[in-house]
N, C-alpha and C positions, 0 to 999 in steps of 0.2 A: 501492501500499499505505500510506503514510503518511498519508494525507489522512482516513482515517477517524477514525484516532487522533487527529491535531490538534485534532479537535473537543472532546475531552473535558481540554483543557488546564486550563482555568479551573477545573475538580472535584480535579484530580489534582493541583494546586501549592498550596501552604502558604501560611500571609503569613511567617510569619519561623520555626515550627518550635521545635525547641531551634535557638537561634540559636549558638548555639559547639560543638554538638555535646557530646560528652561533660561535662559540666561540674559545678560544684561546685552552683551555681544548680537545672539541671537536678534533682542528686541531692534536693537538698531537695525538689523537690517531688515525687517520686516517693519519697522517705521520709514524705511526710505523709501520701499516699494509702497506703501499705503498713504502717508502723510503727505509724501509730498510727491509719489506720482511720479517718481526717477524712474527715466528709463534704464538706469545705470548702478540700481540697486544689488544686483546680481549681473556678474561682467566678467569677460574674458579678455586676453591682450593675444591680438594677432602681431604678431612679429614678422615685417617685412626686410629682406636681406636681399640684395644682387641684384637691386633695380636703382636708376638714378636719385637721389635726392627731389623731395615732394619740394622744395623750393626754385626746380629747374622745370621748365615747359614738358620736357618728357617725364618727370617725373610725377609732377601732378597728374598727366596723362596715366600712368599707370597706376599710383593710387585711386583716381576715379575710376576705371576701371575695376578696379578689386573692391572698394569701398560699394559699387552699385551693385554687383552681385553679392555681397554679404549682406545687404539691407534687404535683400529681397529672400534670404533664407529664412526658414520656418525655425521659429525661436529666438530670433533677434528683435529685439526692441527696437534698437539704435545703433548709429555707430560716432565714434567722435575721432577724429584723426586733424590731421595740420590741415586739410583741406576745411574744415569746420570753423576751426578758431584761429588758424596758423599760429601756434602757441608753440616754441622752440621746445617745450618739455618733450614733444613727439618724435624730435629729432635726434637721430644719436652719429655719429661718426662712420659709422657701418651700417647705416640703415635706418629706417623709421619703424611707429607701432601704431596700432589703432585700438583702441578702447572699446570694445562690443558690450555694450547692455542686452541681458537676456531676460524674456518672459518668463515668470513663473514656470517651471516645466513641470511634467508630472510627478515628481518626485525627487531629484535633484538638479541642481543649475547645472552637473555633468552631464547630466541626460543626453543635452544637444551637442555638446561636444562632437560626438561621431559623425553626426549630420555637417558639422559645419568644417569638419577635416575633409570631409570629402568633395563639397564645394570649394574648399580652398587649393586642396591638389588638382580641381578643374581646372583654377582660374590659374596655378602655378605652371601647368602643360600650356598654357593660351601665349602663357609671358616666356617660354623660356627660346623660342624661336628669336625672340627680340633681345632677353637678355639672360643666357645658359646656364645665369647662376642664381637664377631669380629662386628665393626661397620664402616659403609662406609656412611660418609654425606656431600654434598655438601655446599658451603657456598661462600663467595665472592659477587659481585656489580651483576653477573648473577643471579646466584639462588637467592638473595635476592631479586630481582625484581621480579622475577617468584613468590615466596611464597607472596610477597608483592599483585602482582598483584590477585593470588589466595584469599588471606584473606580478600582483599578489597570487589570481587563478594560476597564473604560468607559473609562479614559484613552487606552487603545491604541488601540481603534475609534476614536474621536473623532481621536487624531493622523493614523492610516492617514487616514479619511477627508479631513482637511486635507490631509496630504502629498499624496497621487496626484492632483487634478487639479492643485496646483503644479508639482507634477515634471514632468507632463505638457505641460504649457505650456514648462518651460524644457527639456524633452527638445526640443521642435517646435523652440524656438529655436535650440538647439545642432545640431539635425540639419537642418533642414527640410522632414522625412518623416515620414509618420505613421507608417510601418512601423517605421522605424527608430528613432524614440524611444517606440514601447511593447516593443522586444525588452529596454530594461536594466528597466522595469515587470514584466514579464513573468521575467523572471530574479530580481531581488528578491521574488517574490509567492513562487515556486516554493523559494528559500530559505527563506523562513520558514515556509512551510506545513510540509516537510519538518523542519526543526529544530523546531518545537513538536511535530511527530509524533518526535521522537527524545525530546524532554526528557519527555514522556510514559511513553514506553517506559522510559527510564532509572529514573523513579518508580516503575514495576511493577517493576523490578528493585530496589527496595530501595534506591534513591539519591535520600533525600529533598530537595526543590527549591523553593526560595519563589519567591512570587506576582511578586517582583520581575522574574524571569527572562521572563515576558512580556512585558512593555515594553522590556525589555533585547533580546529576539530582532527586536522589531520594530523598534525604534530603529537597532540595528546592520544589519538583512537589507535595509532600505528604503537606509540610507548604503551599506553595503559593496555588497549585491546591484547596487543602481546605477551605482555609483562605477565598479563591475570590469568591468559589461558594456561602461558607456559607454567606458571604454577600449579594449577589444576590439572592439567595432563601430567607433567611427573609428579604428582602425589597418585594420580591414578594408575599409571605404570608401574609404579612399586608393590602398589595393593595386588594388581595380576602375577606379579613376580613373587610375593607373598603366598600366592595360590590361592587369592579370592576370588568369585566368580566377578563376572561382569557387571553385575549388579551392586555385587559388594561393595567393590573396587571404585565404582561410581561414587557409592554413598559415602564412601572414606574420604575419597576426593573430595566431596564436597562437605563434609564434616570438618576438616583439618583446612584443606589450603582454602574451601569456599570462607572458610572463617575469616581466613588471612585476606583474601579478596575484600569481603564484606569490609572487614574495620581499616581495611587501605581504602578503600573507594570513598566510606563514609568520611574517613578525614579529608579526602580531596574536594569531597563536593562542601563540607563545612566551608574547606577555603576557598573555596569559587565563589561559594555564598555569602561569606564574607565579604567578598569584594562587588559585591553588587551595591553594598552601601554606597558608593562614589556614584555619585550621578553625570560621569561621562562616558558618551558614547563607546567610546576604544575600548575602556575598561568593564566597561559592562558587558559589550561583545565577548572579550577575551574569557569572562568571570560567566556566562551563557552557553556558548560553545564548550568551555573544559568543564562545566558543571555536565552540561544536557551529556559528552562523549565519556565521561568517565562512570557516569550513573548505567549509561546503557552499555560500556565495555563490563561492570562488573554485574548485569544482571545477565548478557551473553553467558557472560563464564559461570555464573552459577544457576543456568535455568537453561539453556539449549545447549552449553558444553557436556554438562554431563550426561545430560540424554542422549546426545549424538555419541558419548564415550561407552556409554552402557548398551547401544546398539552393535557400535563396531566391536568391541572387545579385545581379543587377540590383535586382532586387524587393523589395531593402531600401529602393531609393530610390523606393519607391511610396508615392504619395496625398502626393504634393509642396506645399508648402505656397509658393506664389509670393512671396507677402508678407512672408515672413520677412526677407529681403537677400541678401545677397552672402556674410554672416559663413559659415552654413550652408556653401553652397555653396566657397568659400575651404579650410574645415576638409575637405573631402570631396575636393578635387582637389588636393592636394598640401600642406596644412596649413600655408603660410608665409603669415600675416598680415603686409601692410605698418605695420599699429600696433604689434605685437607684435615685429617686426622691427628696426623704429626702435626702440622701448624698449631689445632687447637689445643694440643697437651702443652705443645711450650708456651702458647699464649696464655692459659689459664694457671702455668706454672712460674710465669717469669710476668707476673700484671703490672706491673712495675716498670719493669724495660721494656714492654711492649706498649703503655702510655706514652712512655717517653716518644720512644721509636715511630709513633701514627700522630701524635701530637706534635712535633715540632715541626713539621710541613702544614699543620692545620693553622699553626700559630702563624707563621713566616706568612702565609696567604692571606691571614683573617687579617694580620696586622694593616693590612693594605686597603683594607674596606673603607677605614673611615674616611677614604680620599673619593670616593664613588660621588663624579657631579651625576645627579639623577635632573639634569633639565634637559629641555632639547638642543641637539648639536646644532652648530654653527657651518655654515658650508652648505656643500649639495652634496647630497645625501640619500638621492631620490635616485632608481634606476637610471643609468647614464645613458641607454640607448633609447628609454622614450622619447615622444619629439616634443613632451613639454617640457622638457631637462634641458636638450637640445633648444630650445628657444629660451629657456632662461638665463643659457650659458651665451646666448648673443644678447639677451639685455644685459646681461654684465659686462660684456664687450662695448656695448654700447653708453654706459654709462646710468642704465634704465632698471637694475633688477631692485630696486627698492620699489618699487610700484607693487610687486607681488606682495608685499606686506604694511601696506598703507594702513594706518589706523583713520577710521571714521567715524566722525564724532559729532554727536548731536545736541546742541545745546536748547533746554527748556526753559521757556519764559514765564513768570509768572500772568494769571490773568488780567488784561487791562493792559500788558506789554507784548513787544515781538521783536522781532529782527527789524525790521523797518521803523521801529520808533527810537528818540536818540538815546535811552538807555539800552536797550536791546543791541543797538549797531555798536555801541560803546564797549559792552561787553563783549560782544563777538570780537571786534578789533585789539580788545584787551588780550583774549585769549589767543590770537594768530599771532601776534607780537610774542606773548611768551614764547609759544611754540617756536617761532622763527627762531627764537635765541637761542634754543638749545641745539650744544652740538652736533646731534645726534639726528637731527631735523635738516632734508635737503630741500624742501617745496612746502610752503602752506597753503591751502586754496579755501577761501571764504568770499562771503560778499566783500566785505571790507578789501580783502586782497586781490580780487578779481577789479572791482572796479577802482579801486584807487580813491574812494572817496573819503575821507575822514567825517565830517559832519554832512552829510548828503540833504538835499534840498527834497520836498516833496514835488517838484517838478523833477528832479532828477531822479527819485523813484520811480516816477510814474514811466521814464522814458527806456529804465532798463528792457531787454530784453525778456521775451517769456520763458528762453529755455535756461538764462541765467537764473530767474526766480524759482525755476521748478529745482533745478540741479541744489540750491543754496537756500532754499525758503517753503518750507511747508504750504497747504493750501490755508490754513488759518492765520500764519503769519506769526506762531508763536513758538515756533523749532524755526532754528537754522542747522545747517550742515559743515563740517571741517574737515577736508582731507589734509593729511600729515605724513608727507609722503617720507621716509627715512633718507639719510644719505646714503652714500653707497659705501658698501663696505662695513658697515655697519653691524656688530654681530645682531644675532637675531635676539640672546637673551637681554640686548640692552634696547631694543627695540620693545621686548615685552615688559621689561622695569619701566620704560616710559609710560605705556599703557596704567601699569599698574599706581606711576606716582600722578596722572591724572585723574583717578579716579580718588585716591588716597586725597588730594590736595583740598578738594573740594568745591564747589561752584565758587565761594567768596574769593578765593585765590586763585583760583582759575582765570575768573570772569570778572571779577568786583563784583558780582553782583550776589548777594547772597541768597537771594529768592528764587535763583535760577537754578536749574536741574541739569547735571552735566551725564551725558550715557558716551558710551566707549564701545565701538565694535571695530571689525577690523579682524584679518588672522592672526594679528598679535593679541588683538582682546581675546580672543577666544582661547590662544594659547594660556596666556593668562588667567583664565579661569581655569582651564584645565588643570594646570600645572598648582593651583591653588586646592582646590577641590583634593587633589589627591593626596596632596600633604595634610590637610585639614583631616582628613578621616586615615590616616594611615596607621595612628594610634589605637583606633579604633577597629581595624581590621587586623593588627597585628596579635592585640588583646583577645578577639574574637577565635583568629585561626589556632592559638596556645591553648585557650581554655578548651574547646572545641577537641582538638587532641589529646588534652590533659583527657578529660571526659571519657572519650574514645576507648583510648587504653585502659582507664580504670575500669569501666566497664568489662573489657576483654578481659583482662588478667586479675581483677579484684587485688591489685597491688599499689599501693601509691609511690613506691621508690622506681618501679620499670618506667610509670610515663611521665615523672618528673628526667630521669636521666635520658629518655628518649627525646624529649623537649630541648635539653641543654644538647644533646647530639646534633638534632637538626639544628640550632642554631649554630653552631659551630661549621657544618656543612653548607650552612646560605651564607657566613662569612668568608670562610675560604674560595667560592664560587664569584661572590661581589671582589674579592679581593685579584681571582684570576681575570675577571673582565676589565678590571683596573690598569691592571699590566699591561693586559694585550690591546685593549680599544682606546685607554686615554695616555698610555705611557709610549704603546706602541711597538712594543715585542713582539714579533713575529705575525703583526697584522697583514703584512702583505700575502701572506697563506691563505687569509679570508677573504682576499681579493679586496682590502682597504690601500690604497695607496699614502693615508699618511694617518696621524692617529684625531680623534675626535676630541671635541672637549665637554660632550654630554651623551648619556645613556638614556635618554628618555624617561619622563616620569613613570610609565608605566611598569618599567624594568625590573625595580626592587620589589614591589608588591607582588606582583606574577610570578616573580622568581621565587621569593617567600612563601609563597602560597603551594605553589606544586612541588618544592623541594620538601617539604613538610610533610605532604599528604605522600607522595611516592617514597619519602624514606622511611614512611611508617609500617609500607608495603615491609621494606626488607627486614625493619628492626619485629615487626610481628612474626614474622616467619622464624629468623631468628630465635627470638626469646619462647615463640610458641612450642620449638623443637628442645630446646632448655628444659622448658616446664616437664614437659613430656616425660622427661628422664629425670627430672629429679622426682615425678610423682611415681616412676618407675622403682625409687628409691636409690637411684644415684646420689655419690656426693657432689658436691657446688665443682668440684674439679673434673670431675669424669663427665658428669652433665655438659658442661662448656664444651669440654672438650669433644661429646658426641654430636651436639648442639651446630659446633661448625663444620664438623665432619657431612655433617646430613645435608647441609643447606649451604655450605660454602661454594659450592659448584653453580647449583642453582641460582641464589642470589648474584654472582659474578656473571652468569649465563644471561639471567636477565637483565642484568645492568649493562652488558654489552650489546646489547638490542637496543638496549634504551638509548645508549650512548649516540649508536649508530644512526637512530631516527634523528635525534636531537644534533647532532652532529650536521647530517645531510641539512639541515635547515638552518644553519651556522654557514652554507654556500649561499642563500639567497640574495637575491639583488634588493631586496624592500630590507634597511637596514636594520628595522628596530627587529624584523625577524631573524635577522641574522644574531645578534645580540642576544635574542633570547636563545637561540639554538645552542649559543657557544656556551652559555653561562651556563644553561641547567644540561646539557652536555658535560658538563666540568664538577658540576655539582653531583649529577649520578655517580660519574667516575668516582668523585673525592670519598662522597657517602658509601659506595658497596667498598671499598679496599680499605682507606684508611679508618675508616670510622667503624664499618658494621665488621668488617673482619679483623681489628685491631682494638683501636680503641675501646666498642661495645663492649666485647667480650671480657677485656681487662676490665673495665669496670664491673661489671655483673660479678667475678671472680673477687675485688676487693669488695661489695657488698655483699657477697654470702648471702646466708639467710637471708638476712635484711631486705632482698630482691621479692622478696614474696610476703614481706609485714602488708598487712594482718594478718593474712590466710593464706597459707601456703598450699589449704586442699581449695580456696579457691580459685587461685592461678593456674591450677591445673585441672578445672572444674570442665575443661572442651576437650580432656584426652578421649 
């Protein structure tokens, strides 16, 4: 039922939509379209290069041909260029540009971009015989959004094609059987397809979701779906090897591995549910996608998969790979690997030495986490091959790239006043002069700056062109708009800071009129709201995730120390992963291997929270699997040292195999063209690698040994109730 719906996912999802839900920046965009009837409330930029300058006859003729065609394109409200205003702001040393206002689209402004590109390509072909290097390229927020949507879908598809063959090879090594190896891939594929279908239905039910959900579902579906299924299949094969019937082995797998999957999935779902408290489209989409796909992966692993295994029975070992070696057979026939048993005994016998050996690398990496910069990165971090990125590079060479980061401000005046009254005009001029004096600002456009009038007379106002009034004054005259173009080369973070400063300053300081009201919009304002909302709710999210994880483990093991230890180790894994991201992305060590030419100065506001939530959830998977085995051994009467050695011996291979697969999944997304996904993929891959090796196989067993019987306080019997 969900498969046909899932096919529409790339159309249904938008890029960021209203990034921060109901916000001041979105209110500005709405008011420009309604109160002002501005044709440029939504707009795209057409960058034109390779033709003569419009201040020449040939250049004007070429620009007129382009403008005439674009003006009659569906979705276009109006165009502005050097032809309409003779403003040198439209000119650059290597080309010219056109601002194209867009009508309200069916969903998002970028919905018009595909049609506009088809028209501009046709015009470009007509110009090429006269001007062989003529190029027309679209950029701006709408075009960039469209390209990010396309690149994200392509990235997810490429990552899946890279992951599946590598994962199949790893699963063949783990199981030594073709049928057993295919089952986790089947479970992951079903979980991804069903999750995308559910996401599309949510969009149809008026729950807007961003395109980043597509990558989130693919990445986590492959990771969690394979991970959960691997645990269940492994335990099923152990049951068969112990002489149980197919149904008994499936029940055994569900009782033990299913319990682990349930607890892990619950922890991850709690983590993603906590992310939903941030009213930002991007994070809510990541949270929604992660919550859905992990929940469905857990359900597939604990419902469909056990039934399928019971039906397959011994045929699960069909298509054996005799060249794989003894490791797979060992895992299938009791799970005690001599290498892991030796390590488990040594770790249990020398806990302090193991703690130092495993802890030093974690401390070294974790110490770098404090330098993590969770802001938007400066510079060009979008897919380099995309038309909008190429056009943005042309704008940069023209010295006009600041147009993409334009701040759009609306000043609202009290009843009885307005922009065309002396008080309103003075307030607008005061704001214009204040902004123009800021070193981060290249250009300020307002009624006072466009007309040059200081104290306009009623006659002068009556002579103002209607186009100017529509652009800068609302229908009732009580609102005026001010456009602020940043100076070339000013970092994104500085423009975002300017947006915040205007809001914080208040109307009295900004306009000189304490009764006025100031609204700040534009892309930098959206980004400022996004960052502020993420930071304001980070503490709440961290507290919810930690509390949820604690309660989940407390219920699962009926122990106080086990959940406390797990939370501390999870925090260590997160800190080490953050430190690795800082060393690679901010310091630049090995960054070329990930396809980046230089270090970046920000790792996105979403990355810390998403990584924190994911690592907490998935780390719980390995913690539960290991501790449950140790608890089973304790319940059989083994002493702590022997129980830990047995637990490591029985789970070491499965944990490292599951982690290896998850590392491959996340690492494939680290090769993404979309920088946010690249950072997430790398950081999660490092986190899982660290957690499954240094943390769970070294530090974790050492701490279990040091705690001794206190691990199971207040009730050792309760800790083993799941046996």
